[in-house]
N, C-alpha and C positions, 0 to 999 in steps of 0.2 A: 623755210627752216626745215631742217634734216630731224629725223627721230633722235639723232644723239645731243643736238640741241635744246631738245625740250627739258630736260633734267635742269639745266642750268636757267632756262626762260621760268619754268613753275617753281621747283623747290619742291619738299615735299611738307604736307599740309599734317599735323597732328591732330588727335583725338582732343578736344577742348579749347582750341583755337577759336578766337571770337573775331567775325568779322560785322561791321556795320554797315547800316545802307546809306548811301550817300544822298539818293533821292529817292521819290516812291517809284517804284515800277512794278509791274504786271508780271506775275509769276504764274505758275502753275505747280501745285502741290499735289503728293500721295497721299492718299490714305490707305491706311494698313489696315487689314481684315484678319479675324480669327479665321480665315478661312484661305484656299490657296488663289487669292486674288488682290489685286491692287487698283484701285480707282482714283480717279484725280479731282481737284476742285480748283478753280481759277481764284486769284485775288489779287488786291493792290497792295503790296507790303508796303508801307509806311517809312516814310524817309527816320532815321535814326534806330529803326528795327536792327536788335543786335542777333546773330545767328553764332550758335555752337556747331562746330564742326563735330560730329556723330562718327567716331572710327579713325585709322591712321589711313591716310592716302599715299601713296607713292608719288614721286616726280612725275611718272608717267600717266597716271590716272585723269581722265579727259572729265568726268564727272566727280562733283565732290557731295556727300550727302551731311544735311544738317539741319538744325529744328532752333525757333526762336528762343532765346533765353526766356523770354516770359511767355513760354509755352503755352499754359492754360489761358490767359488772356489773350493771346494773340487766336488762341482755338476757337474761343467763346465768339471772338470778334470775327473771325473769318472762315471757319468750317462749319459748312451747312450742319442747320440743327439736326436736320434730318439724319444726318451721316453720323454725330458724333452720338444721338440718343439710339442707334442701332446695336441690337443686342451683341453682333459680331464685329463691332468696330474696337480697334487696337490702337489708334492714334495718328499720328500724321506725321509727315516730314517734306524736306526741299531736296533737290537733286540738281545743282547748278553747276553750270560749266565753267571751266577754268575762264573762258572769254568772259562768262558773265560776271565772276567772282574779280575780275582786273577792273573790269567796266563801271559795274553799280556797287560794289563795297570795298570798304576798306580795313585792314585788320586792327583792330585796338586791343 
C-alpha cells in the first residue's frame, strides 16, 4: 500500500471520537509531568474500556493520542500510586497506532 492509499485506508479521526476495547489487551501508557519529561506505565486495558480521542489527527497520522472516558477510575486502577501522588504528576494518556486501533478497538 503506497502513501497515497493511506488516506482511504485510515480516514481522519477527530477530537472526541470514541473507541471501545474489543478484548483485554496489554498497553503502555504515558505519564505526563510538569517537567520536560514523560515516563511510562504498563497495564492490561480491560475489555469494554472506552477511549476518547484527544485532538484531531489527519488521515496520515500513524499514532493517535487518547484517554479513557472513565479517566479517574482508570487512573486509580492502573497508574502507579507513586506516580499519581508525585508533586509534578500532570496526568496520563495512551498513544495507539492505527493498526492497534483497527485490531483492538471499535468505534462507538
